[in-house]
Backbone as a chain_set.jsonl record, in Angstrom:
{"seq": "MTDTGVGRPGFTEEEADRLAALSRLYSEAKSLILYAEEVDPDARSNLQIIKELRDAFDHLMRAISVRFDASRSPGDDDQAYCSNNLSKAEGHVYRAAFDALDGALLSLRVKIAEIASQYPLEALSQVVPDYWRLKRDLERLSTQVAEHRAGKDVGRQISATFDRYVEDVTQAKCFYDELLGCAPLLDEYVAKAKREQLGNDHRLFWVSVMAATIGALAGGALAWFAGG", "coords": {"N": [[0.85, -1.195, 0.0], [0.467, 2.25, -0.734], [1.368, 5.463, 0.608], [-0.468, 8.217, 0.493], [-1.093, 10.361, 1.97], [0.742, 11.972, 3.176], [1.955, 13.808, 1.644], [3.749, 12.695, -0.069], [3.324, 11.131, -2.625], [3.173, 7.828, -3.816], [5.199, 6.677, -2.285], [5.705, 4.484, 0.488], [4.978, 4.853, 3.993], [7.172, 4.071, 5.525], [9.191, 4.159, 3.606], [9.158, 6.885, 3.051], [10.099, 7.885, 5.481], [12.659, 6.845, 5.41], [13.704, 8.208, 3.239], [13.699, 10.794, 4.28], [15.598, 10.466, 6.299], [17.781, 9.873, 4.712], [18.13, 12.291, 3.391], [18.941, 13.906, 5.505], [21.322, 12.668, 6.182], [22.744, 13.123, 3.825], [22.989, 15.907, 3.922], [24.681, 16.207, 6.126], [26.914, 14.814, 5.195], [27.569, 16.426, 3.005], [28.363, 18.764, 4.303], [30.685, 17.861, 5.537], [32.216, 17.227, 3.301], [32.543, 19.768, 2.176], [34.029, 20.941, 4.202], [36.347, 19.382, 4.083], [37.257, 20.205, 1.599], [37.793, 22.836, 2.202], [39.934, 22.614, 3.989], [41.772, 21.323, 2.378], [42.166, 22.353, -0.714], [42.603, 20.768, -2.971], [40.96, 18.635, -2.642], [38.631, 19.069, -3.951], [38.723, 17.863, -6.364], [38.465, 15.205, -5.874], [37.91, 12.227, -7.107], [36.766, 9.884, -6.195], [34.929, 10.584, -4.209], [33.147, 12.057, -5.769], [32.255, 10.029, -7.459], [30.944, 8.317, -5.627], [28.808, 9.909, -4.761], [27.507, 10.306, -7.176], [26.729, 7.663, -7.749], [25.03, 7.246, -5.599], [22.98, 9.023, -6.195], [22.057, 7.848, -8.538], [20.93, 5.41, -7.618], [18.961, 6.46, -5.978], [17.304, 7.723, -7.851], [16.396, 5.481, -9.206], [14.776, 4.321, -7.259], [12.839, 6.327, -6.978], [11.8, 6.402, -9.564], [10.548, 3.899, -9.88], [8.476, 4.122, -8.096], [6.982, 6.244, -9.035], [6.131, 5.618, -11.509], [3.553, 5.576, -13.54], [2.638, 3.631, -15.206], [3.073, 1.229, -14.078], [1.978, -1.462, -12.001], [1.43, -1.479, -8.545], [3.404, -3.583, -6.46], [4.82, -6.355, -4.522], [7.387, -6.809, -5.415], [8.177, -4.314, -6.312], [8.356, -2.91, -3.916], [10.428, -4.219, -2.613], [12.45, -3.693, -4.43], [12.591, -0.906, -4.354], [13.3, -0.53, -1.659], [15.788, -1.792, -1.6], [17.295, -0.168, -3.323], [17.229, 2.263, -1.978], [18.715, 1.565, 0.256], [21.183, 1.094, -0.934], [21.743, 3.639, -1.935], [22.013, 5.045, 0.438], [24.306, 3.761, 1.462], [26.248, 4.582, -0.387], [26.306, 7.348, 0.052], [27.252, 7.378, 2.673], [29.803, 6.309, 2.208], [30.935, 8.314, 0.631], [31.047, 10.337, 2.524], [32.819, 9.172, 4.362], [35.13, 9.089, 2.779], [35.574, 11.815, 2.521], [36.122, 12.443, 5.179], [38.451, 10.953, 5.548], [40.201, 12.378, 3.846], [40.121, 14.928, 5.054], [41.189, 14.441, 7.618], [43.769, 13.541, 6.974], [44.814, 15.839, 5.713], [44.69, 17.644, 7.841], [46.502, 16.493, 9.633], [48.888, 16.815, 8.183], [49.039, 19.629, 8.029], [49.174, 20.292, 10.745], [51.609, 19.109, 11.404], [53.285, 20.668, 9.795], [53.062, 23.207, 10.983], [53.988, 22.655, 13.596], [56.62, 21.952, 13.044], [57.887, 24.332, 12.696], [58.606, 25.377, 15.094], [60.54, 25.109, 18.128], [60.492, 22.246, 20.349], [60.398, 22.978, 23.009], [59.181, 25.506, 22.977], [56.624, 24.844, 21.98], [55.654, 23.123, 24.002], [55.608, 24.844, 26.151], [53.936, 26.95, 25.433], [51.566, 26.019, 24.107], [48.657, 24.821, 25.471], [48.521, 21.729, 27.16], [50.029, 20.366, 25.199], [51.495, 17.948, 24.745], [49.657, 15.992, 25.444], [47.671, 16.47, 23.554], [49.143, 15.888, 21.265], [49.611, 13.149, 21.612], [46.978, 12.27, 21.499], [46.389, 12.877, 18.844], [48.075, 11.106, 17.512], [46.93, 8.76, 18.346], [44.442, 8.974, 17.107], [45.226, 8.722, 14.492], [45.938, 6.037, 14.331], [43.476, 4.908, 14.566], [42.199, 5.279, 12.211], [42.311, 3.174, 10.368], [40.585, 1.356, 11.572], [38.162, 2.718, 11.386], [37.84, 2.785, 8.612], [37.627, 0.081, 8.076], [35.207, -0.431, 9.214], [33.303, 0.882, 7.719], [31.66, -0.379, 5.932], [30.08, -2.084, 7.285], [27.102, -3.027, 7.762], [24.711, -2.431, 10.141], [26.404, -1.216, 11.926], [27.571, 0.912, 10.753], [26.618, 3.528, 11.117], [27.289, 4.17, 13.788], [30.067, 3.906, 13.613], [30.614, 5.928, 11.796], [29.826, 8.204, 13.267], [31.748, 8.148, 15.314], [34.037, 8.584, 13.848], [33.591, 11.157, 12.864], [33.713, 12.555, 15.274], [36.412, 12.13, 15.904], [37.764, 13.462, 13.812], [36.836, 16.012, 14.302], [38.108, 16.484, 16.716], [40.795, 16.521, 15.888], [40.647, 18.785, 14.281], [40.171, 20.746, 16.21], [42.619, 20.709, 17.548], [44.301, 21.615, 15.513], [43.195, 24.187, 15.085], [43.782, 25.291, 17.566], [46.578, 25.335, 17.537], [46.969, 27.163, 15.441], [45.841, 29.413, 16.626], [47.659, 29.826, 18.668], [49.919, 30.632, 17.371], [50.887, 33.423, 17.219], [51.766, 33.766, 19.904], [53.633, 31.752, 20.058], [55.503, 32.664, 18.189], [56.334, 34.967, 19.509], [57.449, 33.842, 21.799], [59.621, 32.404, 20.729], [61.078, 34.529, 19.579], [61.746, 35.987, 21.873], [63.313, 34.096, 23.198], [65.454, 33.988, 21.424], [66.453, 36.588, 21.668], [67.294, 36.528, 24.329], [69.195, 34.532, 24.145], [70.995, 35.767, 22.44], [71.79, 37.871, 24.055], [73.028, 36.409, 26.081], [75.112, 35.326, 24.599], [76.535, 37.639, 23.978], [77.315, 38.444, 26.545], [78.898, 36.259, 27.222], [80.884, 36.555, 25.328], [82.157, 38.957, 26.105], [82.979, 38.264, 28.664], [84.816, 36.33, 27.995], [86.658, 37.905, 26.625], [87.497, 39.584, 28.688], [88.593, 37.697, 30.389], [90.67, 36.758, 28.833], [92.147, 39.08, 28.603], [92.825, 39.607, 31.273], [94.293, 37.343, 31.733], [96.43, 37.757, 29.988], [97.581, 40.059, 31.073], [98.253, 39.112, 33.582], [100.067, 37.151, 32.86], [102.049, 38.763, 31.707], [102.84, 40.252, 33.901], [103.927, 38.298, 35.568], [106.045, 37.509, 34.007], [107.557, 39.846, 34.031], [108.225, 40.103, 36.741], [109.705, 37.8, 37.004], [111.791, 38.33, 35.325], [112.914, 40.472, 36.57]], "CA": [[0.0, 0.0, 0.0], [1.211, 3.507, -0.754], [0.884, 6.497, 1.511], [-0.691, 9.453, -0.262], [-1.593, 11.386, 2.882], [1.835, 12.713, 3.808], [2.561, 14.681, 0.662], [4.773, 11.965, -0.823], [2.603, 10.089, -3.366], [3.95, 6.747, -4.384], [6.071, 6.063, -1.283], [5.111, 4.04, 1.741], [5.391, 5.684, 5.128], [8.53, 3.658, 5.882], [10.093, 4.691, 2.586], [9.23, 8.33, 3.245], [10.99, 8.102, 6.622], [14.037, 6.558, 4.976], [14.106, 9.328, 2.386], [13.998, 11.921, 5.162], [16.875, 10.149, 6.945], [18.81, 9.98, 3.671], [18.379, 13.717, 3.136], [19.731, 14.415, 6.641], [22.667, 12.113, 6.025], [23.399, 13.825, 2.718], [23.346, 17.249, 4.387], [25.87, 16.087, 6.971], [28.028, 14.436, 4.318], [27.931, 17.601, 2.21], [29.118, 19.666, 5.183], [32.022, 17.276, 5.715], [32.919, 17.362, 2.027], [32.924, 21.171, 2.049], [35.124, 21.207, 5.139], [37.542, 18.743, 3.524], [37.725, 21.078, 0.516], [38.337, 24.045, 2.831], [41.24, 22.272, 4.539], [42.647, 20.98, 1.249], [41.454, 22.681, -1.968], [42.732, 19.69, -3.957], [39.893, 17.661, -2.411], [37.521, 19.339, -4.88], [38.852, 16.968, -7.511], [38.473, 13.826, -5.392], [37.011, 11.494, -8.004], [36.058, 8.839, -5.468], [33.758, 11.214, -3.586], [32.213, 12.376, -6.856], [31.664, 8.759, -7.92], [30.011, 7.818, -4.614], [27.597, 10.732, -4.805], [26.821, 10.0, -8.439], [26.088, 6.355, -7.606], [23.915, 7.421, -4.66], [21.908, 9.672, -6.954], [21.527, 6.867, -9.485], [20.045, 4.489, -6.893], [17.802, 7.228, -5.529], [16.433, 7.907, -9.01], [15.75, 4.196, -9.483], [13.685, 4.155, -6.292], [11.788, 7.287, -7.311], [11.189, 6.03, -10.844], [9.642, 2.765, -9.742], [7.311, 4.542, -7.322], [6.2, 7.255, -9.736], [5.831, 5.119, -12.853], [2.104, 5.351, -13.579], [2.314, 2.47, -16.038], [3.34, 0.01, -13.31], [1.037, -1.825, -10.947], [2.162, -1.691, -7.306], [3.579, -4.98, -6.085], [5.871, -6.62, -3.54], [8.69, -6.676, -6.058], [8.505, -2.891, -6.329], [8.729, -2.505, -2.56], [11.778, -4.748, -2.361], [13.356, -2.973, -5.319], [12.734, 0.444, -3.815], [14.047, -0.633, -0.399], [17.172, -2.142, -1.929], [17.974, 0.985, -3.904], [17.418, 3.258, -0.927], [19.839, 1.092, 1.071], [22.421, 1.318, -1.687], [21.971, 5.083, -1.973], [22.524, 5.394, 1.765], [25.669, 3.268, 1.555], [27.14, 5.423, -1.198], [26.471, 8.64, 0.735], [28.158, 7.125, 3.789], [31.176, 6.146, 1.713], [31.406, 9.648, 0.231], [31.375, 11.051, 3.762], [34.042, 8.566, 4.892], [36.245, 9.538, 1.947], [35.825, 13.21, 2.889], [36.761, 12.415, 6.494], [39.836, 10.499, 5.323], [40.969, 13.484, 3.287], [40.22, 16.012, 6.03], [42.116, 14.058, 8.684], [45.113, 13.522, 6.406], [45.23, 17.229, 5.51], [44.9, 18.252, 9.158], [47.763, 15.967, 10.169], [49.985, 17.456, 7.454], [49.106, 21.03, 8.421], [49.641, 20.335, 12.128], [53.042, 18.804, 11.367], [53.968, 21.82, 9.207], [53.126, 24.266, 11.99], [54.843, 22.213, 14.697], [58.018, 21.898, 12.609], [58.433, 25.691, 12.672], [58.93, 25.824, 16.445], [61.198, 24.099, 18.961], [59.577, 21.542, 21.254], [60.277, 23.748, 24.247], [58.174, 26.545, 22.754], [55.308, 24.2, 21.858], [55.222, 22.591, 25.296], [55.406, 25.953, 27.082], [52.899, 27.877, 24.977], [50.317, 25.334, 23.753], [48.153, 24.061, 26.617], [48.391, 20.27, 26.994], [50.547, 20.015, 23.869], [51.87, 16.542, 24.64], [48.426, 15.183, 25.453], [47.051, 16.651, 22.241], [49.95, 15.164, 20.289], [49.311, 11.719, 21.789], [45.624, 12.035, 20.99], [46.446, 12.893, 17.384], [48.687, 9.844, 17.098], [45.917, 7.72, 18.571], [43.444, 9.117, 16.043], [45.807, 8.21, 13.254], [45.884, 4.572, 14.357], [42.078, 4.49, 14.502], [41.679, 5.463, 10.857], [42.134, 1.85, 9.758], [39.375, 0.772, 12.153], [37.008, 3.393, 10.79], [37.699, 2.342, 7.221], [37.165, -1.307, 8.082], [33.824, -0.49, 9.658], [32.396, 1.72, 6.941], [30.752, -1.2, 5.123], [29.482, -3.086, 8.171], [25.676, -2.851, 7.992], [24.127, -1.594, 11.18], [27.447, -0.528, 12.683], [28.157, 2.009, 9.979], [26.233, 4.816, 11.685], [28.109, 4.398, 14.982], [31.443, 4.115, 13.144], [30.631, 7.257, 11.18], [29.769, 9.201, 14.34], [33.049, 8.165, 15.993], [35.013, 9.186, 12.929], [33.316, 12.596, 12.869], [34.254, 13.058, 16.541], [37.874, 12.112, 15.823], [38.201, 14.536, 12.916], [36.55, 17.254, 15.022], [39.179, 16.643, 17.701], [41.986, 16.945, 15.147], [40.398, 20.163, 13.856], [40.356, 21.599, 17.386], [44.063, 20.792, 17.774], [44.827, 22.485, 14.458], [42.752, 25.551, 15.366], [44.511, 25.76, 18.743], [47.933, 25.667, 17.09], [46.884, 28.415, 14.692], [45.588, 30.483, 17.578], [48.849, 30.036, 19.493], [51.056, 31.023, 16.527], [51.51, 34.683, 17.659], [52.469, 33.549, 21.169], [54.816, 30.937, 19.756], [56.479, 33.559, 17.551], [56.859, 35.841, 20.555], [58.308, 33.026, 22.669], [60.859, 32.119, 20.001], [61.83, 35.788, 19.454], [62.292, 36.293, 23.197], [64.395, 33.144, 23.46], [66.595, 34.397, 20.595], [67.04, 37.793, 22.282], [68.0, 36.111, 25.534], [70.389, 33.799, 23.72], [71.928, 36.749, 21.909], [72.354, 38.555, 25.213], [73.963, 35.489, 26.731], [76.3, 35.225, 23.742], [77.309, 38.87, 24.165], [77.952, 38.396, 27.866], [79.958, 35.262, 27.166], [81.981, 37.127, 24.546], [82.911, 39.935, 26.905], [83.644, 37.523, 29.74], [85.994, 35.7, 27.381], [87.629, 38.968, 26.363], [88.065, 40.006, 29.975], [89.436, 36.622, 30.9], [91.904, 36.751, 28.033], [92.908, 40.276, 28.953], [93.396, 39.394, 32.607], [95.313, 36.31, 31.587], [97.598, 38.356, 29.343], [98.207, 40.945, 32.039], [98.879, 38.305, 34.628], [101.256, 36.524, 32.282], [103.062, 39.792, 31.551], [103.352, 40.606, 35.227], [104.794, 37.215, 36.036], [107.286, 37.565, 33.223], [108.317, 41.011, 34.474], [108.819, 39.78, 38.033], [110.723, 36.759, 36.81], [112.947, 38.933, 34.691], [113.543, 41.408, 37.478]], "C": [[0.883, 1.241, 0.0], [0.57, 4.507, 0.18], [0.765, 7.788, 0.738], [-1.116, 10.592, 0.641], [-0.503, 12.205, 3.523], [2.553, 13.584, 2.792], [3.65, 14.02, -0.147], [4.1, 10.833, -1.596], [3.552, 9.061, -3.939], [4.832, 6.046, -3.383], [5.277, 5.599, -0.075], [5.611, 4.943, 2.859], [6.819, 5.348, 5.547], [9.545, 4.228, 4.89], [10.251, 6.199, 2.716], [10.157, 8.667, 4.407], [12.446, 7.866, 6.231], [14.569, 7.655, 4.066], [14.482, 10.551, 3.231], [15.352, 11.704, 5.859], [18.024, 10.285, 5.959], [19.143, 11.44, 3.39], [19.195, 14.336, 4.266], [21.175, 13.924, 6.552], [23.42, 12.849, 4.926], [23.835, 15.221, 3.154], [24.598, 17.211, 5.243], [27.093, 15.74, 6.131], [28.501, 15.627, 3.503], [28.739, 18.589, 3.041], [30.539, 19.167, 5.378], [32.854, 17.43, 4.443], [33.396, 18.802, 1.841], [34.065, 21.514, 2.995], [36.426, 20.597, 4.628], [38.127, 19.603, 2.402], [38.322, 22.367, 1.066], [39.746, 23.783, 3.364], [42.244, 22.002, 3.422], [41.893, 21.236, -0.056], [41.549, 21.585, -3.026], [41.631, 18.642, -3.808], [38.706, 17.885, -3.345], [37.555, 18.401, -6.078], [38.932, 15.499, -7.08], [37.442, 13.019, -6.18], [36.213, 10.433, -7.269], [34.808, 9.398, -4.799], [32.706, 11.518, -4.645], [31.502, 11.116, -7.336], [30.624, 8.248, -6.925], [28.712, 8.614, -4.634], [26.809, 10.491, -6.084], [26.079, 8.67, -8.341], [24.897, 6.427, -6.652], [22.721, 8.034, -5.381], [21.253, 8.688, -7.918], [20.546, 5.915, -8.79], [18.796, 5.211, -6.379], [16.809, 7.415, -6.673], [15.728, 6.604, -9.393], [14.568, 3.978, -8.547], [12.527, 5.086, -6.618], [11.049, 6.866, -8.583], [10.17, 4.91, -10.68], [8.377, 3.151, -8.982], [6.424, 5.538, -8.068], [5.912, 6.87, -11.192], [4.358, 4.727, -12.907], [1.734, 4.104, -14.368], [2.505, 1.157, -15.282], [2.253, -0.207, -12.289], [1.84, -2.08, -9.675], [2.252, -3.17, -6.963], [4.702, -5.143, -5.09], [7.26, -6.453, -4.136], [9.142, -5.214, -6.085], [8.981, -2.426, -4.954], [10.149, -2.982, -2.239], [12.804, -3.996, -3.194], [13.642, -1.578, -4.778], [13.583, 0.424, -2.545], [15.525, -0.909, -0.664], [17.931, -0.935, -2.471], [18.158, 2.115, -2.885], [18.594, 2.868, -0.026], [21.169, 1.358, 0.37], [22.755, 2.806, -1.775], [22.564, 5.55, -0.645], [23.987, 4.976, 1.916], [26.653, 4.134, 0.792], [27.353, 6.791, -0.541], [27.413, 8.493, 1.93], [29.606, 7.034, 3.297], [31.766, 7.469, 1.226], [31.841, 10.445, 1.458], [32.659, 10.501, 4.379], [35.265, 9.022, 4.102], [36.601, 10.991, 2.271], [36.53, 13.292, 4.237], [38.211, 11.963, 6.387], [40.706, 11.662, 4.851], [41.168, 14.611, 4.285], [41.235, 15.678, 7.115], [43.557, 14.053, 8.173], [45.647, 14.944, 6.24], [45.512, 17.919, 6.841], [46.215, 17.78, 9.764], [48.964, 16.64, 9.497], [50.152, 18.907, 7.905], [49.602, 21.185, 9.855], [51.142, 20.086, 12.184], [53.829, 19.989, 10.812], [54.116, 22.954, 10.227], [54.099, 23.887, 13.101], [56.318, 22.229, 14.318], [58.682, 23.276, 12.619], [58.925, 26.152, 14.045], [59.655, 24.715, 17.209], [60.198, 23.473, 19.93], [59.354, 22.311, 22.547], [59.192, 24.816, 24.118], [56.774, 25.941, 22.7], [54.786, 23.743, 23.214], [54.928, 23.698, 26.299], [54.199, 26.809, 26.719], [51.553, 27.198, 24.737], [49.837, 24.513, 24.949], [48.003, 22.568, 26.278], [48.918, 19.788, 25.648], [50.821, 18.519, 23.743], [50.655, 15.63, 24.668], [47.737, 15.265, 24.1], [47.808, 15.879, 21.165], [49.709, 13.659, 20.39], [47.927, 11.385, 21.247], [45.609, 11.996, 19.466], [47.051, 11.601, 16.85], [47.702, 8.687, 17.272], [44.853, 7.769, 17.474], [43.954, 8.523, 14.749], [45.734, 6.689, 13.192], [44.449, 4.067, 14.232], [41.478, 4.616, 13.1], [41.393, 4.125, 10.197], [40.86, 1.182, 10.285], [38.127, 1.405, 11.547], [36.774, 2.92, 9.359], [37.164, 0.927, 7.152], [35.688, -1.399, 8.434], [32.841, 0.254, 8.795], [31.436, 0.922, 6.065], [30.04, -2.253, 5.964], [28.079, -2.642, 8.559], [25.263, -1.875, 9.068], [25.164, -0.803, 11.965], [27.95, 0.73, 11.985], [27.822, 3.365, 10.577], [27.089, 5.155, 12.902], [29.561, 4.66, 14.601], [31.595, 5.512, 12.555], [30.659, 8.345, 12.249], [31.107, 9.296, 15.074], [34.101, 8.844, 15.128], [34.837, 10.708, 12.888], [33.891, 13.227, 14.145], [35.777, 13.146, 16.492], [38.395, 13.253, 14.947], [37.945, 15.898, 13.576], [37.637, 17.537, 16.053], [40.473, 17.106, 17.033], [41.844, 18.398, 14.691], [40.615, 21.121, 15.026], [41.843, 21.787, 17.69], [44.695, 21.746, 16.762], [44.458, 23.942, 14.726], [43.503, 26.136, 16.563], [45.941, 26.142, 18.383], [47.946, 26.99, 16.321], [46.702, 29.594, 15.632], [46.802, 30.827, 18.426], [50.046, 30.551, 18.691], [51.682, 32.36, 16.948], [52.301, 34.529, 18.958], [53.729, 32.715, 20.957], [55.914, 31.794, 19.113], [57.134, 34.462, 18.593], [57.822, 35.082, 21.469], [59.656, 32.758, 22.006], [61.715, 33.38, 19.882], [62.478, 36.161, 20.784], [63.466, 35.383, 23.521], [65.644, 33.514, 22.659], [67.28, 35.627, 21.185], [67.843, 37.424, 23.518], [69.282, 35.369, 25.18], [71.445, 34.75, 23.193], [72.597, 37.52, 23.039], [73.36, 37.693, 25.943], [75.249, 35.354, 25.933], [77.191, 36.453, 23.9], [78.042, 38.86, 25.501], [79.115, 37.413, 27.873], [81.171, 35.798, 26.398], [82.823, 38.065, 25.397], [83.598, 39.28, 28.099], [84.912, 36.878, 29.215], [87.082, 36.73, 27.125], [88.31, 39.403, 27.653], [88.997, 38.951, 30.53], [90.76, 36.569, 30.149], [92.791, 37.93, 28.396], [93.598, 40.109, 30.309], [94.513, 38.366, 32.543], [96.589, 36.878, 30.996], [98.343, 39.266, 30.307], [98.924, 40.171, 33.127], [100.148, 37.647, 34.118], [102.378, 37.53, 32.131], [103.683, 40.172, 32.881], [104.294, 39.544, 35.752], [106.126, 37.238, 35.303], [108.171, 38.717, 33.694], [109.015, 40.74, 35.794], [109.933, 38.757, 37.888], [111.988, 37.355, 36.22], [113.683, 39.894, 35.623], [114.333, 40.722, 38.532]], "O": [[1.923, 1.273, 0.658], [-0.614, 4.412, 0.503], [1.771, 8.393, 0.365], [-1.461, 11.671, 0.16], [-0.798, 13.068, 4.35], [3.659, 14.054, 3.059], [4.403, 14.701, -0.844], [4.292, 9.668, -1.247], [4.606, 9.397, -4.479], [5.195, 4.893, -3.614], [4.305, 6.236, 0.332], [6.561, 5.704, 2.677], [7.592, 6.244, 5.887], [10.61, 4.711, 5.275], [11.342, 6.733, 2.517], [10.921, 9.63, 4.33], [13.346, 8.588, 6.661], [15.752, 7.99, 4.119], [15.452, 11.249, 2.937], [16.146, 12.634, 5.992], [19.108, 10.75, 6.313], [20.305, 11.786, 3.177], [20.045, 15.192, 4.022], [22.118, 14.671, 6.812], [24.601, 13.161, 5.08], [24.925, 15.671, 2.8], [25.474, 18.067, 5.115], [28.173, 16.298, 6.328], [29.704, 15.819, 3.326], [29.693, 19.185, 2.542], [31.486, 19.954, 5.385], [34.048, 17.725, 4.503], [34.522, 19.033, 1.4], [34.962, 22.281, 2.644], [37.485, 21.216, 4.726], [39.346, 19.716, 2.271], [39.244, 22.93, 0.476], [40.64, 24.615, 3.214], [43.407, 22.397, 3.503], [41.067, 20.418, -0.46], [40.674, 21.48, -3.887], [41.39, 17.855, -4.722], [37.871, 16.997, -3.514], [36.535, 18.174, -6.728], [39.41, 14.653, -7.835], [36.24, 13.128, -5.936], [35.096, 10.111, -7.674], [33.753, 8.764, -4.818], [31.518, 11.268, -4.441], [30.297, 11.131, -7.588], [29.549, 7.799, -7.323], [27.63, 8.036, -4.533], [25.579, 10.476, -6.067], [24.939, 8.556, -8.793], [23.884, 5.76, -6.861], [21.584, 7.603, -5.19], [20.035, 8.699, -8.091], [19.463, 5.646, -9.31], [17.707, 4.637, -6.35], [15.602, 7.279, -6.474], [14.587, 6.628, -9.854], [13.505, 3.517, -8.963], [11.366, 4.685, -6.544], [9.824, 6.963, -8.662], [9.081, 4.951, -11.252], [7.319, 2.565, -9.206], [5.239, 5.658, -7.761], [5.499, 7.705, -11.997], [3.962, 3.683, -12.389], [0.632, 3.577, -14.214], [2.142, 0.093, -15.783], [1.672, 0.746, -11.771], [2.826, -2.816, -9.709], [1.294, -3.92, -7.153], [5.454, -4.204, -4.831], [8.191, -6.016, -3.46], [10.321, -4.91, -5.906], [9.916, -1.63, -4.856], [10.956, -2.246, -1.671], [13.899, -3.697, -2.719], [14.789, -1.13, -4.75], [14.475, 1.254, -2.374], [16.4, -0.325, -0.025], [19.086, -0.713, -2.109], [19.15, 2.841, -2.941], [19.37, 3.722, 0.402], [22.143, 1.787, 0.988], [23.924, 3.186, -1.699], [23.501, 6.349, -0.617], [24.807, 5.736, 2.431], [27.761, 4.391, 1.264], [28.459, 7.33, -0.576], [28.258, 9.353, 2.179], [30.514, 7.61, 3.896], [32.961, 7.715, 1.39], [32.861, 11.134, 1.44], [33.493, 11.265, 4.864], [36.313, 9.309, 4.682], [37.775, 11.358, 2.295], [37.43, 14.111, 4.422], [39.093, 12.514, 7.046], [41.793, 11.901, 5.377], [42.252, 15.19, 4.363], [42.047, 16.523, 7.493], [44.463, 14.513, 8.867], [46.795, 15.223, 6.584], [46.465, 18.691, 6.953], [46.957, 18.574, 10.343], [49.938, 16.991, 10.163], [51.271, 19.364, 8.136], [50.365, 22.104, 10.151], [51.864, 20.762, 12.918], [54.919, 20.288, 11.299], [55.171, 23.581, 10.319], [54.936, 24.695, 13.502], [57.175, 22.488, 15.163], [59.907, 23.373, 12.556], [59.58, 27.188, 14.158], [59.418, 23.531, 16.971], [59.19, 24.085, 20.285], [58.26, 22.298, 23.11], [58.386, 25.009, 25.028], [55.844, 26.47, 23.308], [53.617, 23.949, 23.537], [54.1, 23.525, 27.193], [53.518, 27.333, 27.6], [50.512, 27.734, 25.117], [50.539, 23.604, 25.393], [47.435, 22.204, 25.248], [48.327, 18.905, 25.026], [50.43, 17.892, 22.759], [50.631, 14.604, 23.988], [47.276, 14.257, 23.565], [47.203, 15.291, 20.268], [49.613, 12.974, 19.372], [47.73, 10.347, 20.616], [44.905, 11.184, 18.866], [46.585, 11.064, 15.845], [47.648, 7.765, 16.458], [44.417, 6.731, 16.976], [43.204, 7.897, 14.001], [45.496, 6.117, 12.128], [44.229, 2.923, 13.835], [40.382, 4.118, 12.838], [40.363, 3.953, 9.545], [40.144, 0.523, 9.532], [37.158, 0.714, 11.234], [35.636, 2.685, 8.953], [36.351, 0.601, 6.288], [34.997, -2.325, 8.011], [31.648, 0.265, 9.099], [30.494, 1.489, 5.51], [29.466, -3.201, 5.427], [27.892, -1.961, 9.568], [25.434, -0.663, 8.937], [24.821, 0.189, 12.608], [28.68, 1.522, 12.581], [28.657, 4.269, 10.551], [27.559, 6.284, 13.04], [30.215, 5.525, 15.183], [32.594, 6.19, 12.794], [31.431, 9.299, 12.147], [31.551, 10.391, 15.419], [34.949, 9.586, 15.625], [35.817, 11.453, 12.878], [34.485, 14.304, 14.096], [36.366, 14.113, 16.976], [39.359, 13.928, 15.309], [38.742, 16.823, 13.426], [38.041, 18.685, 16.242], [41.166, 17.98, 17.554], [42.816, 19.154, 14.713], [41.186, 22.196, 14.844], [42.277, 22.883, 18.046], [45.524, 22.583, 17.12], [45.302, 24.83, 14.61], [43.824, 27.324, 16.581], [46.46, 27.149, 18.864], [48.822, 27.83, 16.525], [47.326, 30.641, 15.461], [46.966, 31.969, 18.855], [51.082, 30.872, 19.273], [52.907, 32.44, 17.033], [53.384, 35.097, 19.096], [54.757, 32.945, 21.596], [57.093, 31.668, 19.445], [58.344, 34.689, 18.558], [58.867, 35.601, 21.862], [60.704, 32.871, 22.643], [62.932, 33.323, 20.059], [63.627, 36.602, 20.817], [64.485, 35.829, 24.049], [66.763, 33.373, 23.152], [68.507, 35.718, 21.208], [68.939, 37.94, 23.733], [70.317, 35.547, 25.822], [72.636, 34.579, 23.452], [73.797, 37.792, 23.002], [74.411, 38.17, 26.371], [76.338, 35.277, 26.5], [78.417, 36.35, 23.95], [79.218, 39.212, 25.588], [80.172, 37.682, 28.444], [82.319, 35.538, 26.758], [84.051, 37.977, 25.408], [84.684, 39.701, 28.498], [85.946, 36.87, 29.882], [88.264, 36.482, 27.367], [89.528, 39.569, 27.708], [90.058, 39.263, 31.072], [91.822, 36.367, 30.737], [94.013, 37.808, 28.486], [94.777, 40.421, 30.472], [95.541, 38.499, 33.207], [97.691, 36.541, 31.428], [99.572, 39.257, 30.361], [100.033, 40.511, 33.538], [101.161, 37.581, 34.814], [103.536, 37.208, 32.392], [104.891, 40.387, 32.981], [105.342, 39.858, 36.317], [107.186, 37.02, 35.89], [109.393, 38.58, 33.751], [110.186, 41.068, 35.985], [110.964, 38.835, 38.556], [113.102, 36.953, 36.556], [114.888, 40.109, 35.499], [114.93, 41.381, 39.383]]}, "num_chains": 1, "name": "protein.A"}
């Protein structure tokens, strides 16, 4: 039986609910894809993401076509066909989102490493709150990527795996944003350390000069007394 009372002629109530869930999933996936492109502009040409979204659209159109084909008589086969294509569309959207998360996390790791390489460890540990904990967390996230990828095709677990992956990438983003925010303080810390080092070098130079001078005078005095 079809449900014509909810403004979605041709779809059953269950199918309408699945379509609504699919639209929410797509919106979230689209946000992740846009963020991945923001972090790494090269992600705009990620052919795998484009393919997954294209395949999702293809399966969605198959489900819509079978439900809105006036020449067809409703039947159990149509319901199974529609359900199967909605499931496949959902799977492709999930995979597009996973691919976007993969790219975002990889880009964030590279950018974090680039920023960290510009400063000595002493500066990072002194200026960035909980730097070492954040660094350990980032390394842990990196090891979990394989688990997320392995779980992206596991039926009912895919939603939970997806949510965990989103949380992990969000955590990496927070670390990156914190490093960016600390950049002025890090620059100031490094500049101050250089000034102090330069001052120490100057003091050491003059101490050396004075020591050499005193040594020369003392040596001359001893020679004079010895000669006298």
